[in-house]
C-alpha positions as CSV (number, residue, x, y, z in Angstrom):
1,X,-203.0,65.8,84.8
2,X,-199.2,65.4,85.2
3,X,-197.2,63.0,82.9
4,X,-194.6,60.8,84.5
5,X,-191.1,61.5,83.2
6,X,-189.9,58.0,81.7
7,X,-186.3,59.0,82.6
8,X,-187.1,58.5,86.2
9,X,-187.7,54.8,85.7
10,X,-184.4,54.4,83.9
11,X,-182.7,56.2,86.8
12,X,-184.3,54.1,89.4
13,X,-183.5,51.0,87.5
14,X,-179.8,52.1,87.2
15,X,-179.7,52.7,91.0
16,X,-181.0,49.3,91.8
17,X,-178.6,47.6,89.5
18,X,-175.7,49.6,91.1
19,X,-176.8,48.5,94.5
20,X,-177.0,45.0,93.4
21,X,-173.6,45.1,91.7
22,X,-172.1,46.6,94.9
23,X,-173.6,44.0,97.0
24,X,-172.1,41.3,94.8
25,X,-168.8,42.8,94.9
26,X,-168.9,43.3,98.7
27,X,-169.9,39.5,99.1
28,X,-167.1,38.5,96.7
29,X,-164.6,40.6,98.6
30,X,-165.7,39.1,101.9
31,X,-165.3,35.5,100.6
32,X,-161.8,36.5,99.2
33,X,-160.8,38.1,102.3
34,X,-161.9,35.1,104.4
35,X,-159.9,32.8,102.0
36,X,-156.9,35.1,102.2
37,X,-157.1,35.2,105.9
38,X,-157.3,31.3,106.0
39,X,-154.2,31.1,103.8
40,X,-152.3,33.6,106.1
41,X,-153.2,31.4,109.1
42,X,-151.9,28.3,107.4
43,X,-148.7,30.0,106.3
44,X,-148.2,31.4,109.7
45,X,-148.5,27.9,111.2
46,X,-146.0,26.5,108.7
47,X,-143.5,29.2,109.5
48,X,-143.9,28.7,113.2
49,X,-143.9,24.9,112.9
50,X,-140.7,25.0,110.8
51,X,-139.1,27.3,113.4
52,X,-139.9,24.8,116.2
53,X,-138.4,22.0,114.1
54,X,-135.2,24.0,113.6
55,X,-135.2,24.7,117.3
56,X,-135.3,20.9,117.9
57,X,-132.5,20.3,115.6
58,X,-130.3,23.0,117.2
59,X,-131.0,21.6,120.6
60,X,-130.3,18.0,119.5
61,X,-127.0,19.0,117.9
62,X,-126.0,20.7,121.2
63,X,-126.8,17.6,123.2
64,X,-124.9,15.4,120.9
65,X,-121.9,17.7,121.3
66,X,-122.2,17.6,125.1
67,X,-122.8,13.8,125.6
68,X,-119.4,12.7,124.3
69,X,-119.2,8.9,124.2
70,X,-122.7,8.3,125.9
71,X,-124.5,5.9,123.7
72,X,-127.2,7.6,121.6
73,X,-130.0,5.2,121.6
74,X,-133.6,6.5,121.9
75,X,-132.5,9.7,123.7
76,X,-135.3,12.2,124.0
77,X,-135.5,15.9,124.6
78,X,-138.3,18.6,124.5
79,X,-137.9,22.2,123.8
80,X,-140.6,24.7,124.8
81,X,-141.1,28.1,123.2
82,X,-143.8,30.7,123.4
83,X,-145.4,29.4,120.1
84,X,-145.4,25.8,121.1
85,X,-143.0,22.8,121.8
86,X,-140.9,20.3,119.9
87,X,-140.0,16.8,120.9
88,X,-136.9,15.1,119.5
89,X,-135.7,11.5,119.7
90,X,-132.1,10.8,118.8
91,X,-130.6,7.6,117.5
92,X,-127.1,6.8,116.2
93,X,-127.1,5.8,112.6
94,X,-124.1,3.7,113.2
95,X,-126.4,1.2,115.1
96,X,-128.3,0.3,112.0
97,X,-127.3,-2.0,109.0
98,X,-125.9,0.1,106.2
99,X,-127.3,-1.5,103.1
100,X,-124.8,0.3,100.9
101,X,-121.8,-1.3,102.6
102,X,-123.0,-4.4,104.5
103,X,-121.6,-7.8,103.4
104,X,-123.8,-10.3,101.6
105,X,-124.3,-12.5,104.5
106,X,-125.6,-9.7,106.6
107,X,-128.1,-8.6,103.8
108,X,-129.2,-12.2,103.5
109,X,-129.7,-12.6,107.3
110,X,-131.6,-9.2,107.4
111,X,-134.0,-10.3,104.7
112,X,-134.6,-13.7,106.3
113,X,-135.3,-12.0,109.6
114,X,-138.4,-10.3,108.0
115,X,-139.8,-13.5,106.4
116,X,-137.9,-13.9,103.0
117,X,-137.1,-17.6,102.2
118,X,-133.4,-18.5,102.5
119,X,-132.8,-18.9,98.7
120,X,-134.8,-15.8,97.8
121,X,-133.0,-13.8,100.5
122,X,-129.6,-14.8,99.3
123,X,-130.5,-14.2,95.6
124,X,-131.8,-10.6,96.3
125,X,-128.6,-9.9,98.4
126,X,-126.4,-11.1,95.5
127,X,-128.2,-9.0,92.9
128,X,-128.2,-6.0,95.1
129,X,-124.5,-6.1,95.7
130,X,-124.1,-6.2,91.9
131,X,-126.4,-3.2,91.6
132,X,-124.5,-1.2,94.2
133,X,-121.5,-1.4,92.0
134,X,-118.8,-3.9,92.7
135,X,-117.7,-7.4,93.2
136,X,-116.7,-6.6,96.8
137,X,-119.3,-7.4,99.4
138,X,-118.3,-4.4,101.6
139,X,-116.2,-1.3,101.4
140,X,-116.4,2.3,100.4
141,X,-119.9,3.4,99.4
142,X,-120.3,4.9,96.0
143,X,-122.4,7.7,94.8
144,X,-124.1,8.7,91.5
145,X,-123.3,12.0,89.7
146,X,-126.3,13.6,91.6
147,X,-124.7,12.6,95.0
148,X,-127.3,9.8,95.6
149,X,-125.9,6.8,97.4
150,X,-125.8,3.8,95.0
151,X,-127.4,0.9,96.9
152,X,-130.1,2.5,99.0
153,X,-133.6,1.2,99.9
154,X,-135.4,2.7,96.8
155,X,-132.9,0.9,94.7
156,X,-133.4,-2.3,96.7
157,X,-137.0,-2.1,96.1
158,X,-136.4,-2.7,92.4
159,X,-134.4,-5.8,92.8
160,X,-136.2,-8.9,91.3
161,X,-137.9,-10.9,94.1
162,X,-138.1,-8.1,96.6
163,X,-141.5,-7.7,98.2
164,X,-142.9,-4.4,99.5
165,X,-143.7,-6.0,103.0
166,X,-140.0,-7.0,103.4
167,X,-138.8,-3.6,102.4
168,X,-141.2,-1.9,104.9
169,X,-140.1,-4.2,107.7
170,X,-136.3,-3.7,107.2
171,X,-136.6,0.1,106.7
172,X,-136.4,0.9,110.5
173,X,-133.3,-1.3,110.8
174,X,-131.2,0.1,108.0
175,X,-129.3,3.2,106.8
176,X,-126.9,4.5,104.3
177,X,-124.9,6.5,106.8
178,X,-123.2,3.8,108.7
179,X,-120.4,1.3,107.8
180,X,-120.0,-2.4,107.1
181,X,-120.2,-3.1,110.8
182,X,-122.8,-2.2,113.5
183,X,-122.3,-0.3,116.8
184,X,-123.3,-2.7,119.5
185,X,-123.6,0.1,122.0
186,X,-126.5,1.7,120.0
187,X,-128.0,-1.0,117.8
188,X,-131.8,-1.6,118.3
189,X,-133.0,-5.0,119.4
190,X,-134.2,-5.7,115.8
191,X,-130.8,-5.0,114.3
192,X,-129.0,-7.4,116.6
193,X,-131.6,-10.1,116.0
194,X,-131.1,-9.7,112.2
195,X,-127.4,-10.4,112.3
196,X,-126.2,-13.8,111.0
197,X,-126.0,-16.5,113.6
198,X,-128.0,-14.6,116.3
199,X,-130.7,-16.8,117.8
200,X,-133.1,-16.0,120.6
201,X,-130.7,-17.1,123.3
202,X,-127.8,-15.0,122.1
203,X,-130.0,-12.0,121.6
204,X,-131.3,-12.1,125.1
205,X,-127.9,-12.7,126.5
206,X,-126.6,-9.6,124.5
207,X,-129.4,-7.4,125.7
208,X,-128.9,-8.5,129.3
209,X,-125.2,-7.6,129.1
210,X,-126.0,-4.3,127.6
211,X,-128.4,-3.3,130.4
212,X,-125.5,-4.1,132.9
213,X,-122.6,-2.8,130.9
214,X,-124.0,-0.3,128.4
215,X,-120.5,1.1,127.4
216,X,-118.4,-2.1,127.3
217,X,-118.3,-2.7,123.6
218,X,-115.9,-5.7,123.8
219,X,-117.9,-7.5,126.4
220,X,-121.1,-7.0,124.4
221,X,-119.6,-8.3,121.3
222,X,-118.4,-11.5,123.0
223,X,-121.9,-12.2,124.0
224,X,-122.9,-12.8,120.4
225,X,-120.1,-15.3,119.7
226,X,-119.3,-15.6,116.0
227,X,-121.6,-12.7,115.0
228,X,-119.3,-10.3,116.9
229,X,-117.4,-10.0,113.5
230,X,-120.3,-7.8,112.4
231,X,-120.0,-5.4,115.3
232,X,-117.6,-2.4,116.1
233,X,-118.0,0.5,118.4
234,X,-117.3,3.8,116.5
235,X,-117.8,7.5,117.0
236,X,-121.4,8.6,116.9
237,X,-121.1,11.3,114.4
238,X,-124.3,10.7,112.3
239,X,-127.5,10.9,114.2
240,X,-131.1,10.5,113.1
241,X,-133.6,12.6,114.8
242,X,-137.3,12.3,114.8
243,X,-139.0,15.7,115.4
244,X,-142.5,16.4,116.4
245,X,-143.6,20.0,116.9
246,X,-146.9,21.2,118.2
247,X,-148.1,24.8,118.2
248,X,-150.3,26.3,120.9
249,X,-153.3,26.3,118.5
250,X,-152.9,22.6,118.0
251,X,-151.1,22.6,114.6
252,X,-148.7,19.7,114.3
253,X,-145.4,19.5,112.1
254,X,-143.1,16.6,112.0
255,X,-140.0,15.6,110.3
256,X,-137.1,13.1,110.3
257,X,-133.6,14.5,109.9
258,X,-130.2,13.0,109.7
259,X,-127.4,15.2,110.8
260,X,-123.6,14.9,111.2
261,X,-121.6,16.5,114.0
262,X,-117.8,16.6,113.4
263,X,-115.1,17.9,115.8
264,X,-113.5,21.1,114.8
265,X,-116.0,21.6,111.9
266,X,-116.8,25.1,110.7
267,X,-120.4,24.4,111.3
268,X,-122.0,23.1,114.6
269,X,-123.7,20.4,112.5
270,X,-124.6,19.5,108.8
271,X,-127.8,18.1,107.6
272,X,-127.5,15.1,105.5
273,X,-131.3,14.5,105.0
274,X,-134.5,16.2,106.0
275,X,-137.8,14.6,105.3
276,X,-141.1,16.3,106.5
277,X,-143.5,13.7,107.7
278,X,-146.5,13.5,105.2
279,X,-148.9,13.1,108.1
280,X,-148.1,16.7,109.4
281,X,-151.5,18.5,109.5
282,X,-153.5,21.0,111.6
283,X,-155.5,19.3,114.3
């Protein structure tokens, strides 16, 4: 009768454990590779999405340079590339109310237009002008040591009496890249409606004149009567651009940029602000 060699059982057990360990390592490697591949896809989408957004900026700057004095109000363009397409909407920042430079009565009227009571609106405007650094109601904007404009919307949010819903309502009507006056050729309807002394009748008369005479700044200003003191046509150098890029696989990237295009500048355009949209995501 033959006796079993006990070492054979040890060898068999070792082989089985080795197989199990290799299987576990293979599974872990597979999961890691899938995760790595997923990260690579996301990174590729981000790179291609950023490239499309840049293409939209470049095309927008070229359009601005070629349009001359044509009013930039809701101008749209689309750029198509092999990786996808990007849509851009251009608006003159000079057509908005500059909260860093607007006079007190304009700030007060702006707040009243979004529902703030008269006394509250005037109080907020007064305190905000004190915050932005001077006894003058309008003039040169000032900046902090970090280059931030003193008297922007985030600072307005901290003025006592200011409500979040008022701030959200005035955001599309305001800028910190304009001047103490508003460009009548490019101002949105809501901006004109928010100016002091502009009622429904004057607003509609102004809009009707602008449809018929889109480039006649003097005629448009006269349509607003006393409120024309808050208007002035000016070169369209600072432009806001809303960008929406879509890759062929459905990935979406969006951003809002503010650029300046200057004559005889060493650069075709300069970026003053670039804010990716928080809603950008793969579909």
